[in-house]
VOBA-587426 format. One record per atom (N, C-alpha, C, O): residue number from 1; x, y, z. Coordinates in nm, 3 decimals, decimal comma. Layout:
<nodes>
<num = NUM; X = X; Y = Y; Z = Z>
...
</nodes>
This chain:
<nodes>
<num = 1; X = 1,982; Y = 4,426; Z = -7,149>
<num = 1; X = 1,883; Y = 4,321; Z = -7,126>
<num = 1; X = 1,744; Y = 4,364; Z = -7,175>
<num = 1; X = 1,678; Y = 4,291; Z = -7,249>
<num = 2; X = 1,701; Y = 4,483; Z = -7,133>
<num = 2; X = 1,570; Y = 4,533; Z = -7,176>
<num = 2; X = 1,567; Y = 4,552; Z = -7,327>
<num = 2; X = 1,470; Y = 4,516; Z = -7,393>
<num = 3; X = 1,676; Y = 4,609; Z = -7,380>
<num = 3; X = 1,682; Y = 4,630; Z = -7,525>
<num = 3; X = 1,674; Y = 4,496; Z = -7,598>
<num = 3; X = 1,608; Y = 4,485; Z = -7,701>
<num = 4; X = 1,743; Y = 4,397; Z = -7,546>
<num = 4; X = 1,740; Y = 4,264; Z = -7,607>
<num = 4; X = 1,597; Y = 4,210; Z = -7,607>
<num = 4; X = 1,553; Y = 4,151; Z = -7,706>
<num = 5; X = 1,525; Y = 4,229; Z = -7,498>
<num = 5; X = 1,387; Y = 4,183; Z = -7,491>
<num = 5; X = 1,301; Y = 4,257; Z = -7,594>
<num = 5; X = 1,217; Y = 4,196; Z = -7,660>
<num = 6; X = 1,321; Y = 4,387; Z = -7,607>
<num = 6; X = 1,245; Y = 4,464; Z = -7,704>
<num = 6; X = 1,274; Y = 4,415; Z = -7,845>
<num = 6; X = 1,183; Y = 4,403; Z = -7,927>
<num = 7; X = 1,401; Y = 4,387; Z = -7,875>
<num = 7; X = 1,436; Y = 4,336; Z = -8,006>
<num = 7; X = 1,368; Y = 4,202; Z = -8,031>
<num = 7; X = 1,319; Y = 4,176; Z = -8,141>
<num = 8; X = 1,365; Y = 4,119; Z = -7,930>
<num = 8; X = 1,298; Y = 3,989; Z = -7,945>
<num = 8; X = 1,150; Y = 4,006; Z = -7,973>
<num = 8; X = 1,094; Y = 3,939; Z = -8,060>
<num = 9; X = 1,086; Y = 4,096; Z = -7,900>
<num = 9; X = 0,944; Y = 4,121; Z = -7,921>
<num = 9; X = 0,921; Y = 4,173; Z = -8,062>
<num = 9; X = 0,826; Y = 4,132; Z = -8,129>
<num = 10; X = 1,008; Y = 4,263; Z = -8,108>
<num = 10; X = 0,994; Y = 4,316; Z = -8,243>
<num = 10; X = 1,009; Y = 4,205; Z = -8,346>
<num = 10; X = 0,930; Y = 4,195; Z = -8,440>
<num = 11; X = 1,110; Y = 4,120; Z = -8,328>
<num = 11; X = 1,130; Y = 4,008; Z = -8,420>
<num = 11; X = 1,007; Y = 3,918; Z = -8,424>
<num = 11; X = 0,965; Y = 3,873; Z = -8,530>
<num = 12; X = 0,951; Y = 3,892; Z = -8,307>
<num = 12; X = 0,832; Y = 3,807; Z = -8,301>
<num = 12; X = 0,717; Y = 3,874; Z = -8,375>
<num = 12; X = 0,642; Y = 3,806; Z = -8,446>
<num = 13; X = 0,702; Y = 4,005; Z = -8,360>
<num = 13; X = 0,597; Y = 4,077; Z = -8,433>
<num = 13; X = 0,613; Y = 4,062; Z = -8,583>
<num = 13; X = 0,516; Y = 4,037; Z = -8,654>
<num = 14; X = 0,736; Y = 4,077; Z = -8,631>
<num = 14; X = 0,762; Y = 4,065; Z = -8,775>
<num = 14; X = 0,729; Y = 3,924; Z = -8,821>
<num = 14; X = 0,659; Y = 3,905; Z = -8,921>
<num = 15; X = 0,780; Y = 3,825; Z = -8,750>
<num = 15; X = 0,754; Y = 3,685; Z = -8,785>
<num = 15; X = 0,604; Y = 3,657; Z = -8,779>
<num = 15; X = 0,548; Y = 3,592; Z = -8,867>
<num = 16; X = 0,541; Y = 3,708; Z = -8,675>
<num = 16; X = 0,398; Y = 3,689; Z = -8,654>
<num = 16; X = 0,318; Y = 3,742; Z = -8,771>
<num = 16; X = 0,227; Y = 3,676; Z = -8,821>
<num = 17; X = 0,351; Y = 3,863; Z = -8,816>
<num = 17; X = 0,281; Y = 3,926; Z = -8,928>
<num = 17; X = 0,297; Y = 3,844; Z = -9,054>
<num = 17; X = 0,200; Y = 3,818; Z = -9,126>
<num = 18; X = 0,420; Y = 3,802; Z = -9,082>
<num = 18; X = 0,446; Y = 3,720; Z = -9,200>
<num = 18; X = 0,368; Y = 3,589; Z = -9,194>
<num = 18; X = 0,307; Y = 3,546; Z = -9,291>
<num = 19; X = 0,372; Y = 3,526; Z = -9,077>
<num = 19; X = 0,303; Y = 3,399; Z = -9,061>
<num = 19; X = 0,153; Y = 3,416; Z = -9,078>
<num = 19; X = 0,086; Y = 3,333; Z = -9,140>
<num = 20; X = 0,101; Y = 3,525; Z = -9,023>
<num = 20; X = -0,043; Y = 3,551; Z = -9,033>
<num = 20; X = -0,085; Y = 3,567; Z = -9,179>
<num = 20; X = -0,187; Y = 3,512; Z = -9,221>
<num = 21; X = -0,006; Y = 3,642; Z = -9,256>
<num = 21; X = -0,037; Y = 3,659; Z = -9,398>
<num = 21; X = -0,036; Y = 3,525; Z = -9,470>
<num = 21; X = -0,126; Y = 3,494; Z = -9,549>
<num = 22; X = 0,067; Y = 3,445; Z = -9,442>
<num = 22; X = 0,078; Y = 3,313; Z = -9,504>
<num = 22; X = -0,040; Y = 3,225; Z = -9,465>
<num = 22; X = -0,103; Y = 3,162; Z = -9,550>
<num = 23; X = -0,070; Y = 3,223; Z = -9,336>
<num = 23; X = -0,179; Y = 3,138; Z = -9,287>
<num = 23; X = -0,313; Y = 3,180; Z = -9,347>
<num = 23; X = -0,394; Y = 3,095; Z = -9,383>
<num = 24; X = -0,336; Y = 3,309; Z = -9,357>
<num = 24; X = -0,461; Y = 3,358; Z = -9,414>
<num = 24; X = -0,474; Y = 3,315; Z = -9,559>
<num = 24; X = -0,582; Y = 3,273; Z = -9,603>
<num = 25; X = -0,365; Y = 3,326; Z = -9,635>
<num = 25; X = -0,373; Y = 3,290; Z = -9,776>
<num = 25; X = -0,393; Y = 3,140; Z = -9,793>
<num = 25; X = -0,457; Y = 3,096; Z = -9,889>
<num = 26; X = -0,338; Y = 3,061; Z = -9,702>
<num = 26; X = -0,349; Y = 2,915; Z = -9,714>
<num = 26; X = -0,482; Y = 2,865; Z = -9,659>
<num = 26; X = -0,549; Y = 2,783; Z = -9,722>
<num = 27; X = -0,521; Y = 2,914; Z = -9,542>
<num = 27; X = -0,634; Y = 2,854; Z = -9,471>
<num = 27; X = -0,763; Y = 2,933; Z = -9,480>
<num = 27; X = -0,871; Y = 2,880; Z = -9,450>
<num = 28; X = -0,755; Y = 3,058; Z = -9,520>
<num = 28; X = -0,877; Y = 3,136; Z = -9,528>
<num = 28; X = -0,928; Y = 3,180; Z = -9,392>
<num = 28; X = -0,854; Y = 3,239; Z = -9,314>
<num = 29; X = -1,053; Y = 3,152; Z = -9,365>
<num = 29; X = -1,119; Y = 3,215; Z = -9,249>
<num = 29; X = -1,104; Y = 3,140; Z = -9,118>
<num = 29; X = -1,141; Y = 3,194; Z = -9,013>
<num = 30; X = -1,052; Y = 3,018; Z = -9,118>
<num = 30; X = -1,041; Y = 2,944; Z = -8,991>
<num = 30; X = -0,915; Y = 2,983; Z = -8,914>
<num = 30; X = -0,883; Y = 2,921; Z = -8,813>
<num = 31; X = -0,844; Y = 3,083; Z = -8,962>
<num = 31; X = -0,715; Y = 3,121; Z = -8,905>
<num = 31; X = -0,723; Y = 3,188; Z = -8,767>
<num = 31; X = -0,644; Y = 3,152; Z = -8,680>
<num = 32; X = -0,812; Y = 3,283; Z = -8,742>
<num = 32; X = -0,801; Y = 3,365; Z = -8,619>
<num = 32; X = -0,786; Y = 3,286; Z = -8,490>
<num = 32; X = -0,700; Y = 3,320; Z = -8,408>
<num = 33; X = -0,867; Y = 3,181; Z = -8,468>
<num = 33; X = -0,855; Y = 3,104; Z = -8,343>
<num = 33; X = -0,720; Y = 3,036; Z = -8,333>
<num = 33; X = -0,657; Y = 3,036; Z = -8,227>
<num = 34; X = -0,676; Y = 2,977; Z = -8,443>
<num = 34; X = -0,546; Y = 2,910; Z = -8,445>
<num = 34; X = -0,436; Y = 3,012; Z = -8,416>
<num = 34; X = -0,344; Y = 2,984; Z = -8,339>
<num = 35; X = -0,446; Y = 3,129; Z = -8,477>
<num = 35; X = -0,344; Y = 3,232; Z = -8,458>
<num = 35; X = -0,338; Y = 3,277; Z = -8,313>
<num = 35; X = -0,230; Y = 3,296; Z = -8,258>
<num = 36; X = -0,453; Y = 3,294; Z = -8,251>
<num = 36; X = -0,454; Y = 3,337; Z = -8,111>
<num = 36; X = -0,383; Y = 3,235; Z = -8,023>
<num = 36; X = -0,304; Y = 3,272; Z = -7,936>
<num = 37; X = -0,412; Y = 3,107; Z = -8,045>
<num = 37; X = -0,347; Y = 3,003; Z = -7,965>
<num = 37; X = -0,198; Y = 3,003; Z = -7,992>
<num = 37; X = -0,118; Y = 2,992; Z = -7,899>
<num = 38; X = -0,161; Y = 3,015; Z = -8,118>
<num = 38; X = -0,019; Y = 3,012; Z = -8,155>
<num = 38; X = 0,054; Y = 3,132; Z = -8,096>
<num = 38; X = 0,166; Y = 3,119; Z = -8,047>
<num = 39; X = -0,009; Y = 3,249; Z = -8,102>
<num = 39; X = 0,053; Y = 3,369; Z = -8,045>
<num = 39; X = 0,079; Y = 3,351; Z = -7,896>
<num = 39; X = 0,185; Y = 3,387; Z = -7,846>
<num = 40; X = -0,017; Y = 3,295; Z = -7,826>
<num = 40; X = 0,001; Y = 3,273; Z = -7,682>
<num = 40; X = 0,117; Y = 3,179; Z = -7,657>
<num = 40; X = 0,198; Y = 3,203; Z = -7,567>
<num = 41; X = 0,125; Y = 3,072; Z = -7,736>
<num = 41; X = 0,234; Y = 2,975; Z = -7,719>
<num = 41; X = 0,368; Y = 3,043; Z = -7,747>
<num = 41; X = 0,462; Y = 3,029; Z = -7,669>
<num = 42; X = 0,376; Y = 3,115; Z = -7,859>
<num = 42; X = 0,502; Y = 3,182; Z = -7,896>
<num = 42; X = 0,542; Y = 3,283; Z = -7,791>
<num = 42; X = 0,659; Y = 3,291; Z = -7,752>
<num = 43; X = 0,446; Y = 3,361; Z = -7,744>
<num = 43; X = 0,475; Y = 3,464; Z = -7,645>
<num = 43; X = 0,523; Y = 3,401; Z = -7,515>
<num = 43; X = 0,621; Y = 3,446; Z = -7,455>
<num = 44; X = 0,454; Y = 3,298; Z = -7,472>
<num = 44; X = 0,493; Y = 3,229; Z = -7,348>
<num = 44; X = 0,633; Y = 3,171; Z = -7,361>
<num = 44; X = 0,712; Y = 3,178; Z = -7,267>
<num = 45; X = 0,664; Y = 3,112; Z = -7,476>
<num = 45; X = 0,796; Y = 3,054; Z = -7,498>
<num = 45; X = 0,903; Y = 3,162; Z = -7,496>
<num = 45; X = 1,006; Y = 3,146; Z = -7,432>
<num = 46; X = 0,878; Y = 3,272; Z = -7,566>
<num = 46; X = 0,980; Y = 3,377; Z = -7,572>
<num = 46; X = 1,002; Y = 3,440; Z = -7,435>
<num = 46; X = 1,115; Y = 3,472; Z = -7,399>
<num = 47; X = 0,895; Y = 3,458; Z = -7,359>
<num = 47; X = 0,909; Y = 3,513; Z = -7,224>
<num = 47; X = 0,985; Y = 3,416; Z = -7,135>
<num = 47; X = 1,071; Y = 3,457; Z = -7,057>
<num = 48; X = 0,955; Y = 3,287; Z = -7,147>
<num = 48; X = 1,026; Y = 3,187; Z = -7,068>
<num = 48; X = 1,174; Y = 3,187; Z = -7,105>
<num = 48; X = 1,260; Y = 3,178; Z = -7,018>
<num = 49; X = 1,203; Y = 3,198; Z = -7,233>
<num = 49; X = 1,342; Y = 3,197; Z = -7,278>
<num = 49; X = 1,419; Y = 3,318; Z = -7,226>
<num = 49; X = 1,534; Y = 3,304; Z = -7,184>
<num = 50; X = 1,357; Y = 3,437; Z = -7,228>
<num = 50; X = 1,429; Y = 3,555; Z = -7,181>
<num = 50; X = 1,448; Y = 3,550; Z = -7,030>
<num = 50; X = 1,549; Y = 3,599; Z = -6,979>
<num = 51; X = 1,355; Y = 3,492; Z = -6,959>
<num = 51; X = 1,369; Y = 3,480; Z = -6,813>
<num = 51; X = 1,482; Y = 3,384; Z = -6,777>
<num = 51; X = 1,548; Y = 3,401; Z = -6,674>
<num = 52; X = 1,504; Y = 3,284; Z = -6,860>
<num = 52; X = 1,607; Y = 3,183; Z = -6,832>
<num = 52; X = 1,747; Y = 3,240; Z = -6,851>
<num = 52; X = 1,841; Y = 3,194; Z = -6,787>
<num = 53; X = 1,761; Y = 3,341; Z = -6,938>
<num = 53; X = 1,895; Y = 3,393; Z = -6,971>
<num = 53; X = 1,958; Y = 3,466; Z = -6,854>
<num = 53; X = 2,070; Y = 3,516; Z = -6,865>
</nodes>
């Protein structure tokens, strides 16, 4: 269970990094605030999903 959670967090980090690079190249400097909100949403969703399992 813990290992599964760690793998999920790692996957989110990888996806997050890729998304951040993409967003920066597309949107330029208005990205950081949007990214912070999106990260919170993604993190909350993933935590909710692991708790449900």
